[in-house]
C-alpha positions as CSV (number, residue, x, y, z in Angstrom):
1,M,42.6,-159.6,-12.1
2,S,39.3,-157.9,-13.0
3,E,39.2,-154.8,-15.1
4,L,38.0,-152.8,-12.0
5,A,40.8,-154.2,-9.9
6,D,43.3,-153.4,-12.6
7,K,42.0,-149.8,-12.8
8,L,42.0,-149.3,-9.1
9,D,45.6,-150.6,-8.9
10,T,46.7,-148.1,-11.5
11,I,44.9,-145.3,-9.6
12,A,46.2,-146.3,-6.2
13,G,49.7,-146.4,-7.7
14,I,49.4,-142.8,-8.9
15,I,48.1,-141.7,-5.6
16,R,50.8,-143.5,-3.6
17,K,53.5,-141.8,-5.7
18,D,51.9,-138.4,-5.1
19,F,51.5,-139.1,-1.4
20,S,55.0,-140.3,-1.1
21,E,56.4,-137.1,-2.7
22,K,54.3,-135.0,-0.3
23,D,55.3,-137.1,2.7
24,A,59.0,-136.7,1.8
25,A,58.6,-133.0,1.3
26,R,56.8,-132.7,4.7
27,E,59.5,-134.7,6.4
28,K,62.1,-132.4,5.0
29,S,60.2,-129.2,5.8
30,L,59.0,-130.0,9.3
31,P,62.4,-130.2,11.1
32,L,63.5,-127.0,9.4
33,C,60.4,-125.2,10.7
34,R,61.1,-126.6,14.2
35,E,64.7,-125.3,14.0
36,A,63.5,-121.9,12.8
37,I,61.1,-121.7,15.8
38,R,64.0,-122.6,18.1
39,Y,66.2,-119.8,16.7
40,C,63.4,-117.3,16.9
41,G,62.8,-118.1,20.6
42,N,66.5,-117.8,21.4
43,A,66.6,-114.5,19.4
44,I,63.9,-113.0,21.6
45,R,65.7,-114.1,24.7
46,A,68.8,-112.5,23.4
47,I,66.8,-109.3,22.8
48,H,65.7,-109.1,26.4
49,R,69.4,-109.6,27.4
50,Q,70.2,-106.7,25.0
51,E,72.4,-109.0,23.0
52,F,71.2,-107.4,19.8
53,D,73.9,-108.5,17.4
54,K,73.4,-112.1,18.5
55,A,69.6,-111.8,18.2
56,K,69.9,-110.4,14.6
57,E,72.2,-113.3,13.6
58,M,69.7,-115.8,15.0
59,L,66.8,-114.2,13.2
60,Q,68.7,-114.3,9.9
61,T,69.4,-118.0,10.5
62,A,65.7,-118.6,11.2
63,K,64.7,-116.7,8.1
64,T,67.1,-118.9,6.0
65,L,65.8,-122.1,7.6
66,L,62.2,-121.0,6.9
67,A,63.0,-120.2,3.3
68,N,64.4,-123.7,2.9
69,A,61.4,-125.2,4.5
70,G,59.2,-123.4,2.0
71,N,61.3,-124.5,-0.9
72,A,61.0,-128.1,0.3
73,I,57.2,-128.0,-0.1
74,S,57.0,-125.6,-3.0
75,N,55.5,-128.2,-5.3
76,C,52.9,-129.3,-2.7
77,S,50.3,-126.6,-2.5
78,E,48.4,-128.5,0.2
79,L,51.3,-128.2,2.6
80,R,51.8,-124.5,2.2
81,N,48.9,-123.8,4.6
82,T,49.8,-126.4,7.3
83,G,50.0,-125.5,10.9
84,F,53.7,-126.2,11.3
85,L,54.7,-123.8,8.6
86,H,52.3,-121.1,9.7
87,D,53.6,-121.3,13.3
88,A,57.2,-121.0,12.2
89,Q,56.3,-117.9,10.0
90,K,54.4,-116.4,12.9
91,E,57.4,-116.8,15.2
92,L,59.7,-115.3,12.6
93,A,57.4,-112.2,12.2
94,E,57.2,-111.9,16.0
95,G,61.0,-112.0,16.4
96,Y,61.7,-109.5,13.6
97,A,59.0,-107.1,14.8
98,T,60.2,-107.3,18.4
99,Y,63.8,-106.6,17.3
100,A,62.8,-103.7,15.0
101,L,60.6,-101.9,17.4
102,I,62.9,-102.2,20.4
103,N,65.9,-101.1,18.2
104,K,63.9,-98.2,16.6
105,E,64.4,-99.8,13.2
106,S,61.9,-99.9,10.3
107,L,59.3,-102.6,10.7
108,P,59.9,-105.3,8.0
109,A,57.0,-106.1,5.7
110,P,55.7,-109.7,5.3
111,D,57.1,-110.0,1.8
112,E,60.6,-109.1,3.1
113,L,60.4,-111.9,5.6
114,G,58.9,-114.4,3.2
115,V,55.9,-115.1,5.4
116,D,52.2,-115.1,4.6
117,Y,50.0,-112.2,5.7
118,A,48.0,-114.1,8.3
119,A,51.1,-115.4,10.0
120,Y,52.6,-111.9,9.9
121,L,49.7,-110.2,11.5
122,N,49.5,-112.8,14.2
123,G,53.2,-112.4,14.8
124,L,52.7,-108.7,15.3
125,G,50.1,-109.4,17.8
126,E,52.4,-111.8,19.7
127,A,55.2,-109.3,19.6
128,V,53.2,-107.0,21.9
129,G,53.8,-109.4,24.8
130,E,57.5,-109.1,24.2
131,L,57.3,-105.3,24.1
132,R,55.4,-105.3,27.4
133,R,58.1,-107.5,28.9
134,Y,60.9,-105.2,27.7
135,L,59.0,-102.1,28.9
136,L,58.5,-103.6,32.4
137,D,62.1,-104.7,32.6
138,G,63.1,-101.1,31.9
139,L,60.7,-99.7,34.6
140,R,62.0,-102.2,37.2
141,K,65.5,-100.9,36.5
142,G,64.3,-97.3,37.0
143,D,64.4,-96.5,33.2
144,Q,61.2,-94.8,31.9
145,S,62.9,-93.5,28.8
146,R,61.3,-96.1,26.4
147,G,58.0,-96.6,28.3
148,E,55.7,-94.2,26.4
149,E,57.4,-94.9,23.1
150,L,56.9,-98.6,23.3
151,L,53.3,-98.2,24.6
152,E,52.6,-96.0,21.5
153,A,54.0,-98.7,19.3
154,M,51.7,-101.2,20.9
155,D,48.8,-98.8,20.4
156,D,49.7,-98.4,16.7
157,I,49.8,-102.2,16.2
158,Y,46.5,-102.7,18.0
159,N,44.8,-99.9,16.0
160,T,45.9,-101.6,12.8
161,L,45.0,-105.2,13.7
162,V,41.4,-104.3,14.7
163,T,40.8,-103.0,11.2
164,I,41.5,-106.5,9.8
165,D,37.9,-107.7,10.0
166,F,37.8,-111.0,8.1
167,P,36.9,-114.6,9.0
168,D,39.4,-116.6,11.1
169,A,39.8,-119.1,8.2
170,I,41.5,-116.2,6.3
171,T,43.3,-114.5,9.2
172,G,44.5,-117.6,11.0
173,G,42.6,-116.7,14.2
174,L,43.7,-113.1,14.3
175,R,40.5,-112.0,16.2
176,R,41.6,-114.1,19.2
177,T,45.1,-112.7,19.0
178,T,43.7,-109.2,18.9
179,D,41.4,-109.8,21.9
180,N,44.3,-111.1,24.0
181,F,46.4,-108.1,22.8
182,R,43.8,-105.7,24.1
183,G,44.1,-107.0,27.6
184,V,47.9,-106.9,27.5
185,L,47.7,-103.3,26.2
186,E,45.4,-102.0,28.9
187,K,47.4,-103.7,31.6
188,T,50.6,-102.2,30.3
189,R,49.0,-98.7,30.1
190,S,47.9,-99.1,33.7
191,D,51.3,-100.3,34.9
192,L,53.1,-97.5,33.1
193,T,50.8,-94.8,34.4
194,L,51.2,-96.2,38.0
195,M,54.9,-96.2,37.7
196,I,55.0,-92.6,36.3
197,Q,52.8,-91.4,39.1
198,Q,54.9,-93.2,41.7
199,K,58.1,-91.7,40.3
200,S,56.5,-88.2,40.3
201,L,55.5,-88.7,43.9
202,E,59.0,-89.8,44.9
203,N,60.4,-86.7,43.2
204,K,58.0,-84.4,45.0
205,L,58.9,-86.1,48.4
206,E,62.6,-85.8,47.6
207,K,62.3,-82.1,46.9
208,Y,60.1,-81.6,50.0
209,Y,62.8,-83.2,52.3
210,E,65.5,-81.3,50.5
211,R,63.7,-78.0,51.5
212,R,63.3,-79.2,55.0
213,T,67.0,-79.9,55.5
């Protein structure tokens, strides 16, 4: 074996060992992230069914799974910014934000959840869709009590996100999330206004017919 071949063999051996360790870490972390995402999705469904204790338990399980996933790749800096981990962190932030805002609890900070800042902000943006769904479900049931309050929360989130003006490489595509958010916000405002006006008209008609009888 030539000197070059011998040197390349040594280098390749070192690289293979490093890659094997990273691959093993990834294979351990990936299913944990997938499981965390599944728990977050189920938690949000439980929130809409108003099964809040069940939702909280699922979110806590997801948080633990995600912490374990992060520990699995703690020695692999390249893997800490991978899509599968970011997606799981975003789903966790979305779930906790949805739970907190609907239950009138304090919004957890990213460091409390153990998620990176970009994933957290994108999770907040995604939570707006769930707030809209919860708001509309209430309106369909004739309950307007939370409508304006949830719309105000959506406004507050939007007004914060638009101030985060950095490249997508840093924010994880937050600009796109915020642009989508704006459409959801305006549609929700329109739906809520229409429902309030309709309810006001129904009340006036009811009073009118009461006076006639």
